[in-house]
All heavy atoms as an XYZ file, in Angstrom:
799
protein
N       0.798     -1.132     -0.022
C      -0.048      0.093      0.036
C       0.878      1.294      0.026
O       0.672      2.063     -0.889
C      -0.992     -0.055      1.291
C      -1.686      1.270      1.402
S      -2.962      0.994      2.772
C      -2.785      2.702      3.367
N       1.799      1.456      0.958
C       2.650      2.526      1.073
C       3.750      2.603     -0.003
O       4.167      3.681     -0.219
C       3.164      2.689      2.410
C       2.127      3.029      3.467
C       1.853      2.081      4.462
C       1.612      4.297      3.479
C       0.839      2.328      5.330
C       0.594      4.449      4.467
C       0.245      3.565      5.444
N       4.182      1.437     -0.570
C       5.090      1.430     -1.614
C       4.737      2.220     -2.794
O       5.449      2.929     -3.409
C       5.443     -0.003     -1.979
C       6.209     -0.724     -0.876
O       6.764     -0.055      0.004
O       6.145     -2.035     -1.034
N       3.455      2.238     -3.131
C       2.897      2.905     -4.356
C       2.676      4.479     -4.030
O       2.514      5.191     -4.895
C       1.575      2.275     -4.726
C       1.741      0.850     -5.202
O       2.854      0.603     -5.626
O       0.834      0.065     -5.238
N       2.491      4.844     -2.737
C       2.312      6.156     -2.408
C       3.275      7.191     -2.870
O       2.897      8.297     -3.191
C       2.091      6.302     -0.810
N       4.514      6.797     -2.977
C       5.546      7.781     -3.443
C       6.044      7.498     -4.879
O       7.027      8.114     -5.287
C       6.724      7.522     -2.432
C       6.385      8.116     -1.072
O       5.651      9.147     -0.964
N       6.959      7.520     -0.016
N       5.273      6.631     -5.691
C       5.673      6.562     -7.065
C       5.712      7.794     -7.781
O       6.605      8.063     -8.555
C       4.754      5.490     -7.648
C       5.094      4.103     -7.223
O       6.149      3.871     -6.615
O       4.308      3.183     -7.651
N       4.629      8.639     -7.606
C       4.537      9.910     -8.211
C       4.040     10.907     -7.299
O       2.897     11.236     -7.154
C       3.595      9.785     -9.382
C       3.572     11.030    -10.254
O       4.563     11.720    -10.225
O       2.531     11.214    -10.946
N       5.057     11.439     -6.464
C       4.671     12.265     -5.313
C       4.077     13.637     -5.856
O       4.374     14.142     -6.715
C       5.891     12.683     -4.631
C       6.881     12.219     -5.531
C       6.500     11.226     -6.516
N       2.934     13.930     -5.061
C       2.194     15.164     -5.412
C       2.356     16.376     -4.485
O       1.926     17.446     -4.622
C       0.675     14.845     -5.390
C       0.244     13.761     -6.475
C      -1.187     13.514     -6.474
O      -1.949     14.147     -5.739
O      -1.597     12.569     -7.103
N       3.188     16.145     -3.422
C       3.537     17.125     -2.508
C       4.964     17.280     -2.336
O       5.755     16.384     -2.634
C       2.848     16.804     -1.101
O       3.590     15.676     -0.533
C       1.451     16.620     -1.268
N       5.539     18.339     -1.816
C       6.854     18.645     -1.398
C       7.338     17.539     -0.487
O       8.429     17.009     -0.739
N       6.661     17.316      0.580
C       6.991     16.239      1.567
C       7.060     14.838      0.735
O       8.044     13.984      1.144
C       6.101     16.143      2.691
C       6.180     17.289      3.500
C       5.252     18.239      3.754
C       7.353     17.652      4.319
N       5.724     19.172      4.620
C       7.082     18.864      5.043
C       8.540     17.175      4.559
C       7.902     19.526      5.871
C       9.517     17.851      5.388
C       9.130     18.969      5.997
N       6.306     14.589     -0.148
C       6.369     13.406     -0.902
C       7.657     13.234     -1.672
O       8.234     12.234     -1.765
N       8.076     14.388     -2.295
C       9.316     14.415     -3.107
C      10.512     14.139     -2.165
O      11.444     13.264     -2.448
C       9.421     15.677     -3.663
C       8.795     15.710     -5.040
N       9.167     15.233     -6.219
C       7.546     16.314     -5.396
C       8.270     15.399     -7.106
N       7.222     16.130     -6.680
N      10.484     14.768     -0.933
C      11.538     14.521      0.132
C      11.580     13.005      0.497
O      12.586     12.469      0.616
C      11.400     15.471      1.270
C      12.374     15.038      2.505
C      11.641     16.817      0.873
N      10.293     12.495      0.711
C      10.151     11.054      1.190
C      10.639     10.070      0.125
O      10.895      8.863      0.454
C       8.806     10.794      1.568
N      10.775     10.462     -1.166
C      11.280      9.422     -2.107
C      12.726      9.099     -2.019
O      13.184      8.033     -2.561
C      11.008      9.868     -3.570
O      11.769     10.972     -3.733
C       9.567     10.075     -3.805
N      13.480      9.788     -1.184
C      14.821      9.494     -0.895
C      14.953      9.361      0.495
O      14.937     10.445      1.220
C      15.760     10.530     -1.560
C      15.701     10.597     -3.084
N      16.583      9.828     -3.850
C      14.920     11.271     -3.840
C      16.297     10.031     -5.079
N      15.322     10.896     -5.172
N      15.368      8.198      1.012
C      15.497      7.990      2.475
C      16.445      8.860      3.208
O      16.121      9.206      4.373
C      15.895      6.460      2.696
C      14.872      5.482      2.265
O      13.511      5.869      2.188
O      15.169      4.299      2.082
N      17.442      9.314      2.564
C      18.556     10.086      3.151
C      18.225     11.622      2.999
O      19.109     12.316      3.681
C      19.954      9.674      2.734
C      20.126      8.173      3.090
O      19.897      7.891      4.348
O      20.776      7.487      2.268
N      17.373     12.014      2.276
C      17.050     13.366      2.003
C      16.831     14.230      3.251
O      17.336     15.230      3.496
C      15.896     13.561      1.064
N      16.057     13.653      4.282
C      15.845     14.611      5.450
C      17.211     14.886      6.205
O      17.334     15.953      6.634
C      14.943     13.686      6.323
C      14.213     12.829      5.254
C      15.124     12.546      4.229
N      17.992     13.804      6.318
C      19.313     14.070      6.937
C      20.249     15.034      6.251
O      20.842     15.859      6.801
C      20.111     12.691      7.173
N      20.150     15.055      5.025
C      21.005     15.977      4.190
C      20.414     17.340      4.365
O      21.077     18.425      4.511
C      21.096     15.538      2.796
C      21.911     16.557      1.908
C      21.781     14.131      2.649
N      19.025     17.501      4.346
C      18.413     18.713      4.325
C      18.711     19.340      5.780
O      18.999     20.589      5.830
C      16.858     18.663      4.124
C      16.648     18.331      2.537
C      16.280     19.988      4.424
C      15.269     17.893      2.328
N      18.564     18.510      6.667
C      18.934     19.045      8.039
C      20.235     19.601      8.092
O      20.549     20.586      8.711
C      18.781     17.861      9.099
C      18.948     18.506     10.521
O      18.222     19.291     10.998
O      19.721     17.730     11.254
N      21.276     18.886      7.498
C      22.617     19.374      7.466
C      22.694     20.697      6.594
O      23.442     21.526      7.107
C      23.534     18.272      6.850
O      23.377     17.098      7.632
C      24.983     18.662      6.674
N      22.118     20.776      5.570
C      22.202     21.977      4.700
C      21.775     23.168      5.406
O      22.258     24.300      5.225
C      21.383     21.740      3.519
C      21.779     20.584      2.345
C      20.828     20.589      1.307
C      23.286     20.750      2.093
N      20.857     23.070      6.373
C      20.323     24.226      7.031
C      21.445     24.739      8.058
O      21.257     25.914      8.511
C      19.110     23.776      7.918
C      17.854     23.480      7.089
C      16.792     22.814      8.032
C      17.313     24.791      6.425
N      22.466     23.978      8.214
C      23.568     24.467      9.166
C      24.837     24.666      8.449
O      25.839     25.120      9.206
C      23.676     23.336     10.280
C      22.521     23.359     11.312
C      22.133     22.025     11.809
N      21.020     21.911     12.545
C      19.658     22.171     12.059
N      19.568     22.249     10.833
N      18.725     22.082     12.849
N      24.981     24.508      7.135
C      26.310     24.674      6.540
C      26.328     26.150      6.054
O      25.400     26.825      5.848
C      26.228     23.762      5.264
C      26.399     22.275      5.564
C      26.466     21.501      4.263
C      27.582     21.955      6.439
N      27.568     26.423      5.784
C      27.983     27.817      5.240
C      27.442     27.850      3.690
O      27.985     27.251      2.902
C      29.448     28.119      5.303
C      29.896     29.325      4.828
O      28.999     30.177      4.291
O      31.099     29.648      4.876
N      26.536     28.707      3.509
C      26.068     28.820      2.071
C      27.076     29.412      1.047
O      26.966     29.284     -0.105
C      24.821     29.659      2.199
C      24.902     30.397      3.398
C      25.662     29.641      4.351
N      28.089     30.012      1.689
C      29.194     30.557      0.753
C      30.269     29.530      0.385
O      31.063     29.676     -0.463
C      29.857     31.737      1.563
C      28.800     32.891      1.858
C      28.279     33.396      0.581
O      28.931     33.714     -0.433
O      27.098     33.777      0.637
N      30.266     28.288      1.001
C      31.264     27.293      0.738
C      30.686     26.262     -0.274
O      29.553     26.189     -0.340
C      31.563     26.578      2.110
N      31.643     25.583     -0.810
C      31.359     24.495     -1.772
C      31.717     23.239     -1.016
O      32.844     23.111     -0.353
C      32.022     24.667     -3.086
N      31.036     22.114     -1.457
C      31.253     20.821     -0.683
C      31.276     19.765     -1.765
O      30.462     19.736     -2.756
C      30.134     20.524      0.288
C      30.002     21.636      1.353
C      29.082     22.714      1.242
C      30.784     21.637      2.472
C      29.061     23.659      2.173
C      30.661     22.664      3.479
C      29.817     23.688      3.256
O      29.682     24.641      4.184
N      32.001     18.755     -1.521
C      32.169     17.507     -2.391
C      31.095     16.575     -1.948
O      30.537     16.724     -0.760
C      33.400     16.754     -2.339
O      33.681     16.249     -0.987
C      34.629     17.710     -2.703
N      30.728     15.548     -2.682
C      29.813     14.467     -2.277
C      30.220     13.917     -0.835
O      29.423     13.664     -0.090
C      29.607     13.446     -3.324
C      28.781     13.758     -4.430
C      28.669     12.738     -5.461
C      27.925     13.109     -6.843
N      27.709     12.116     -7.691
N      31.516     13.585     -0.797
C      32.196     13.040      0.379
C      31.877     13.964      1.592
O      31.445     13.458      2.618
C      33.583     12.715      0.203
O      33.728     11.984     -1.013
C      34.257     12.034      1.305
N      32.150     15.296      1.395
C      31.954     16.134      2.491
C      30.558     16.189      2.987
O      30.246     16.203      4.204
C      32.585     17.523      2.210
C      34.005     17.645      2.111
C      34.598     18.938      1.382
O      33.864     19.504      0.595
O      35.511     19.309      1.817
N      29.515     16.222      2.028
C      28.227     16.294      2.421
C      27.821     14.974      3.020
O      26.972     14.958      4.056
C      27.343     16.553      1.170
C      27.478     17.940      0.594
C      26.763     17.975     -0.713
C      26.911     18.922      1.480
N      28.224     13.890      2.555
C      28.120     12.648      3.175
C      28.484     12.601      4.539
O      27.809     12.152      5.515
C      28.670     11.570      2.411
O      28.790     10.242      3.081
N      29.704     12.912      4.844
C      30.256     12.938      6.246
C      29.503     13.911      7.198
O      29.226     13.527      8.283
C      31.719     13.353      6.100
C      32.718     12.388      5.592
O      32.289     11.134      5.284
O      33.797     12.793      5.207
N      29.271     15.043      6.766
C      28.485     15.961      7.466
C      27.199     15.644      7.845
O      26.660     15.851      8.962
C      28.556     17.383      6.839
C      29.823     18.058      6.776
C      29.931     19.420      6.072
C      31.280     20.042      5.994
N      32.056     20.079      7.225
N      26.377     14.879      6.955
C      25.036     14.441      7.160
C      24.993     13.049      7.908
O      23.932     12.669      8.265
C      24.409     14.273      5.740
N      26.040     12.331      7.923
C      26.221     11.005      8.561
C      25.502     10.022      7.726
O      24.831      9.088      8.206
N      25.447     10.256      6.436
C      24.860      9.324      5.574
C      25.955      8.668      4.655
O      26.849      9.300      4.176
C      23.903     10.152      4.624
C      23.328      9.276      3.465
C      22.763     10.754      5.433
N      25.839      7.413      4.366
C      26.806      6.726      3.602
C      26.885      7.326      2.181
O      25.851      7.444      1.450
C      26.589      5.214      3.465
N      28.097      7.507      1.747
C      28.464      8.195      0.362
C      27.771      7.206     -0.667
O      27.162      7.739     -1.632
C      29.887      8.323      0.204
C      30.321      8.844     -1.240
C      29.657     10.193     -1.493
C      31.727      8.848     -1.393
N      27.911      5.956     -0.512
C      27.453      5.036     -1.432
C      25.803      5.182     -1.614
O      25.316      5.090     -2.840
C      27.657      3.537     -1.076
C      27.129      2.570     -1.957
C      27.593      1.110     -1.438
C      27.183      0.063     -2.454
N      27.467     -1.239     -1.989
N      25.254      5.395     -0.458
C      23.754      5.574     -0.432
C      23.374      6.877     -1.278
O      22.402      6.858     -2.098
C      23.201      5.729      0.918
O      21.806      5.932      0.914
N      24.232      7.957     -1.034
C      23.807      9.204     -1.712
C      24.133      9.116     -3.261
O      23.261      9.574     -4.058
C      24.720     10.386     -1.213
C      24.381     10.853      0.207
C      25.423     11.880      0.557
C      22.975     11.353      0.369
N      25.072      8.313     -3.625
C      25.478      8.189     -4.962
C      24.473      7.314     -5.738
O      23.932      7.550     -6.787
C      26.902      7.566     -5.054
C      27.312      7.363     -6.500
C      27.642      8.438     -7.354
C      27.452      6.158     -6.982
C      28.037      8.209     -8.611
C      27.764      5.844     -8.226
C      28.135      6.941     -9.010
O      28.455      6.760    -10.447
N      24.144      6.090     -5.152
C      23.282      5.198     -5.746
C      21.837      5.607     -5.989
O      21.216      5.276     -7.020
C      23.328      3.870     -5.000
C      24.659      3.088     -5.152
C      24.604      1.736     -4.263
C      25.022      2.743     -6.499
N      21.326      6.344     -5.025
C      19.879      6.602     -5.122
C      19.687      8.051     -5.618
O      18.617      8.458     -5.700
C      19.135      6.444     -3.887
C      19.469      7.450     -2.751
O      20.151      8.371     -2.898
O      18.828      7.346     -1.702
N      20.719      8.833     -5.930
C      20.575     10.134     -6.601
C      20.066     11.245     -5.699
O      19.535     12.195     -6.167
N      20.276     11.052     -4.293
C      19.715     12.057     -3.405
C      20.177     13.488     -3.631
O      19.430     14.315     -3.756
C      20.130     11.674     -1.928
O      19.453     10.335     -1.603
C      19.631     12.589     -0.947
N      21.459     13.558     -3.987
C      22.031     14.953     -4.200
C      21.525     15.611     -5.459
O      21.077     16.800     -5.400
C      23.539     15.038     -4.185
C      24.138     14.564     -2.844
C      25.725     14.593     -2.929
C      23.726     15.470     -1.616
N      21.374     14.847     -6.479
C      20.770     15.389     -7.679
C      19.307     15.765     -7.466
O      18.917     16.713     -8.027
C      20.996     14.378     -8.828
C      22.406     14.227     -9.323
O      23.088     15.293     -9.204
O      22.725     13.161     -9.812
N      18.608     14.965     -6.746
C      17.178     15.228     -6.398
C      17.183     16.463     -5.560
O      16.223     17.285     -5.854
C      16.624     14.081     -5.586
C      15.168     14.108     -5.509
N      14.301     13.947     -6.553
C      14.340     14.346     -4.430
C      13.062     14.227     -6.084
N      13.031     14.317     -4.831
N      18.065     16.704     -4.659
C      18.031     17.990     -3.848
C      18.369     19.222     -4.709
O      17.986     20.252     -4.418
C      18.853     17.802     -2.712
C      18.448     16.756     -1.589
C      19.526     16.715     -0.515
C      17.192     17.098     -1.000
N      19.236     18.998     -5.808
C      19.498     19.983     -6.695
C      18.125     20.459     -7.451
O      17.801     21.540     -7.628
C      20.595     19.558     -7.798
C      20.657     20.570     -8.851
C      21.905     19.517     -6.996
N      17.507     19.412     -8.022
C      16.235     19.577     -8.616
C      15.112     20.298     -7.717
O      14.460     21.085     -8.277
C      15.592     18.230     -8.990
C      16.026     17.596    -10.342
C      15.374     16.327    -10.548
O      14.093     16.310    -10.550
O      16.015     15.280    -10.685
N      15.199     19.899     -6.491
C      14.156     20.624     -5.685
C      14.576     22.102     -5.260
O      13.666     22.712     -4.864
C      13.813     19.757     -4.427
C      13.093     18.451     -4.684
S      12.549     17.629     -3.166
C      14.151     17.144     -2.377
N      15.812     22.424     -5.281
C      16.178     23.831     -5.085
C      16.897     23.787     -3.657
O      17.091     25.090     -3.184
N      17.437     22.759     -3.194
C      18.080     22.781     -1.924
C      19.644     22.945     -2.080
O      20.281     23.486     -1.305
C      17.910     21.515     -0.972
C      16.593     21.480     -0.427
C      15.598     20.658     -0.891
C      16.330     22.170      0.841
C      14.423     20.568     -0.387
C      15.139     21.967      1.358
C      14.210     21.286      0.890
N      20.179     22.551     -3.174
C      21.595     22.606     -3.565
C      21.758     23.094     -4.894
O      20.910     23.062     -5.830
C      22.050     21.113     -3.634
C      22.452     20.458     -2.260
C      22.695     18.974     -2.565
C      23.730     21.130     -1.635
N      22.911     23.698     -5.142
C      23.416     24.098     -6.418
C      24.547     23.204     -6.774
O      25.421     22.944     -5.878
C      23.707     25.640     -6.556
C      22.551     26.461     -6.308
C      22.942     27.941     -6.253
O      24.179     28.353     -6.407
O      22.032     28.676     -5.994
N      24.712     22.674     -8.013
C      25.716     21.831     -8.464
C      26.705     22.629     -9.405
O      26.253     23.275    -10.327
C      25.189     20.531     -9.108
C      26.144     19.526     -9.477
C      25.424     18.293    -10.143
C      26.417     17.234    -10.350
N      25.775     16.063    -10.922
N      27.894     22.595     -9.054
C      29.058     23.233     -9.648
C      29.895     22.146    -10.220
O      30.358     21.376     -9.419
C      29.652     24.309     -9.009
C      28.752     25.313     -8.319
C      29.393     25.980     -7.184
O      30.665     26.077     -7.068
O      28.628     26.659     -6.295
N      30.305     22.098    -11.539
C      31.285     21.151    -11.995
C      32.123     21.749    -12.890
O      31.638     22.383    -13.953
C      30.619     19.901    -12.334
N      33.378     21.414    -12.744
C      34.324     21.796    -13.927
C      34.735     20.547    -14.655
O      34.674     19.366    -14.017
C      35.657     22.415    -13.260
C      35.464     23.759    -12.725
O      34.672     24.483    -13.174
O      36.137     24.009    -11.737
N      34.822     20.558    -15.966
C      35.081     19.302    -16.691
C      36.186     18.592    -16.115
O      37.423     19.136    -15.825
C      35.392     19.743    -18.103
C      34.432     19.126    -19.110
C      34.736     19.647    -20.538
O      35.600     18.998    -21.186
O      34.056     20.574    -20.983
N      36.140     17.358    -15.969
C      37.048     16.424    -15.406
C      37.400     16.520    -13.937
O      38.099     15.729    -13.386
N      36.667     17.438    -13.289
C      36.839     17.475    -11.792
C      35.560     16.981    -11.102
O      34.513     16.849    -11.748
C      37.079     18.872    -11.322
C      38.440     19.459    -11.893
C      38.809     20.791    -11.383
O      38.318     21.107    -10.290
O      39.595     21.431    -12.035
N      35.791     16.665     -9.742
C      34.555     16.232     -8.950
C      33.608     17.398     -8.813
O      33.999     18.465     -8.685
C      35.086     15.683     -7.585
C      34.017     15.233     -6.743
C      34.458     14.676     -5.421
O      35.743     14.867     -5.022
O      33.568     14.128     -4.712
N      32.290     17.071     -8.877
C      31.300     18.084     -8.728
C      31.417     18.650     -7.373
O      31.594     17.958     -6.464
C      29.847     17.361     -9.084
N      31.058     19.883     -7.279
C      30.961     20.567     -5.954
C      29.538     21.004     -5.895
O      28.862     21.351     -6.832
C      31.885     21.790     -5.842
C      33.441     21.437     -5.944
C      34.257     22.679     -5.886
C      33.802     20.525     -4.681
N      29.178     21.059     -4.644
C      27.741     21.509     -4.252
C      27.798     22.726     -3.302
O      28.607     22.690     -2.377
C      27.004     20.314     -3.719
C      26.715     19.174     -4.524
C      27.808     18.169     -4.598
C      25.590     19.124     -5.455
C      27.596     17.168     -5.563
C      25.385     17.902     -6.235
C      26.549     17.057     -6.219
N      26.839     23.562     -3.439
C      26.696     24.691     -2.448
C      25.194     24.668     -1.977
O      24.271     24.266     -2.852
C      27.174     25.922     -3.019
O      26.473     26.275     -4.203
N      25.089     25.334     -0.868
C      23.697     25.444     -0.421
C      22.899     26.536     -1.118
O      23.425     27.539     -1.311
C      23.745     25.802      1.069
C      22.244     26.054      1.701
C      24.439     24.816      2.007
N      21.742     26.169     -1.647
C      20.984     27.168     -2.338
C      20.111     27.986     -1.487
O      18.914     27.879     -1.492
C      20.048     26.458     -3.470
N      20.738     28.702     -0.639
C      20.082     29.464      0.451
C      19.060     30.568      0.014
O      18.241     31.032      0.817
C      21.132     30.000      1.381
N      19.225     30.966     -1.275
C      18.365     32.006     -1.803
C      17.111     31.485     -2.488
O      16.436     32.326     -3.018
C      19.072     32.812     -2.642
C      19.687     32.336     -3.840
O      19.685     31.018     -3.817
O      20.212     32.912     -4.790
N      16.704     30.263     -2.378
C      15.564     29.708     -3.084
C      14.404     29.535     -2.117
O      14.565     29.554     -0.831
C      15.902     28.261     -3.604
O      16.114     27.418     -2.465
C      17.094     28.106     -4.597
N      13.255     29.641     -2.715
C      12.054     29.541     -1.846
C      11.919     28.269     -1.019
O      11.454     28.221      0.025
C      10.771     29.830     -2.595
N      12.385     27.228     -1.670
C      12.410     25.892     -1.057
C      13.254     25.908      0.312
O      12.836     25.356      1.281
C      12.778     24.876     -2.026
C      12.996     23.459     -1.411
C      11.780     24.571     -3.109
N      14.508     26.364      0.146
C      15.381     26.387      1.193
C      14.911     27.317      2.202
O      14.879     26.893      3.514
C      16.833     26.851      0.740
C      17.821     26.792      1.928
C      18.438     25.590      2.101
C      18.092     27.826      2.726
C      19.426     25.459      3.300
C      18.936     27.707      3.823
C      19.609     26.616      4.012
N      14.389     28.459      1.898
C      13.886     29.423      2.766
C      12.599     28.781      3.609
O      12.539     29.021      4.810
C      13.529     30.718      2.190
C      14.672     31.504      1.650
C      14.336     32.699      0.751
O      13.127     33.007      0.543
O      15.255     33.373      0.398
N      11.755     28.097      2.839
C      10.691     27.455      3.634
C      11.198     26.346      4.598
O      10.608     26.148      5.560
C       9.863     26.709      2.572
N      12.275     25.582      4.202
C      12.766     24.616      5.126
C      13.316     25.198      6.320
O      13.240     24.705      7.413
C      13.767     23.791      4.326
N      14.008     26.363      6.110
C      14.580     27.054      7.282
C      13.486     27.599      8.053
O      13.651     27.404      9.408
C      15.407     28.176      6.731
N      12.361     28.132      7.575
C      11.330     28.654      8.341
C      10.693     27.496      9.213
O      10.212     27.630     10.292
C      10.333     29.317      7.506
N      10.334     26.243      8.503
C       9.873     25.218      9.169
C      10.808     24.788     10.351
O      10.292     24.419     11.357
C       9.799     23.953      8.164
C       9.334     22.720      8.832
C       8.009     22.536      9.139
C      10.241     21.782      9.076
C       7.589     21.489      9.650
C       9.768     20.514      9.650
C       8.370     20.316      9.768
N      12.061     24.700     10.131
C      13.075     24.413     11.234
C      13.017     25.307     12.356
O      12.796     24.856     13.491
C      14.486     24.391     10.556
C      15.509     23.777     11.488
O      15.305     22.577     11.925
O      16.513     24.391     11.675
N      12.802     26.574     12.064
C      12.660     27.603     13.162
C      11.431     27.502     13.857
O      11.248     27.580     15.070
C      12.741     28.986     12.599
C      14.222     29.377     12.091
O      15.188     28.632     12.508
O      14.298     30.344     11.262
N      10.179     27.140     13.164
C       8.979     27.074     13.689
C       9.037     25.869     14.692
O       8.291     25.978     15.700
C       7.794     27.015     12.572
N       9.503     24.775     14.264
C       9.530     23.580     15.113
C      10.312     23.697     16.355
O       9.897     23.432     17.406
C       9.952     22.316     14.289
C      10.189     21.083     15.162
C       9.003     21.924     13.256
N      11.541     24.341     16.103
C      12.369     24.711     17.264
C      11.652     25.507     18.301
O      11.786     25.298     19.455
C      13.753     25.298     16.873
N      10.917     26.537     17.916
C      10.091     27.427     18.705
C       9.093     26.721     19.456
O       8.866     26.905     20.610
C       9.631     28.735     17.941
O      10.552     29.430     17.229
C       8.787     29.539     18.801
N       8.302     25.845     18.744
C       7.342     25.094     19.354
C       7.818     24.205     20.356
O       7.148     24.043     21.487
C       6.599     24.326     18.188
C       5.470     23.405     18.598
C       4.319     24.201     19.230
N       3.171     23.042     19.633
C       2.042     23.547     19.946
N       1.732     24.713     19.796
N       1.310     22.632     20.314
N       8.989     23.514     20.057
C       9.463     22.466     21.112
C      10.005     23.328     22.349
O      10.283     22.632     23.402
C      10.461     21.703     20.402
C       9.938     20.743     19.385
C      11.148     20.041     18.668
C       8.918     19.786     19.970
N      10.435     24.495     22.180
C      10.889     25.307     23.264
C       9.880     25.948     24.114
O      10.250     26.667     24.980
C      12.044     26.331     22.892
C      13.264     25.528     22.366
O      13.637     24.527     22.912
N      13.870     26.133     21.396
N       8.633     25.898     23.755
C       7.479     26.532     24.489
C       7.328     25.831     25.833
O       7.462     24.687     26.031
C       6.267     26.566     23.621
C       6.289     27.480     22.505
C       4.953     27.462     21.686
O       4.036     26.722     21.888
O       4.967     28.381     20.748
C-alpha cells in the first residue's frame, strides 16, 4: 500500500520522502555555510549518510532539482555543491526548522 504512495509524489514532502537520506541531508544543509562548496564526500560525512547511498539513489541530484543545492562542476573534476540558500524551497525549510524549534521550546 505505502510502496505505491511515493511512485509519483504530489507534495513537497512526498518528493523528500522518495529519498530515504534526504531529510538528514536537508537538516545538514540548514547548518552549513552557504558561501562554501562541498564535495559529495564532505556532504556525506557532515550528514552522517553513507556516500554509496547518496550516490546510488541520486539524493544529491534530487536535492538540486528541488532547489536545496546548487551543483557546480568543472570538466574532469569532481562536482561541488553549495547550499541554495536563496531559493524559496530552502527558505521554507529554514522557516519550518525555526517554527518547530520554537514550538518545542515553548
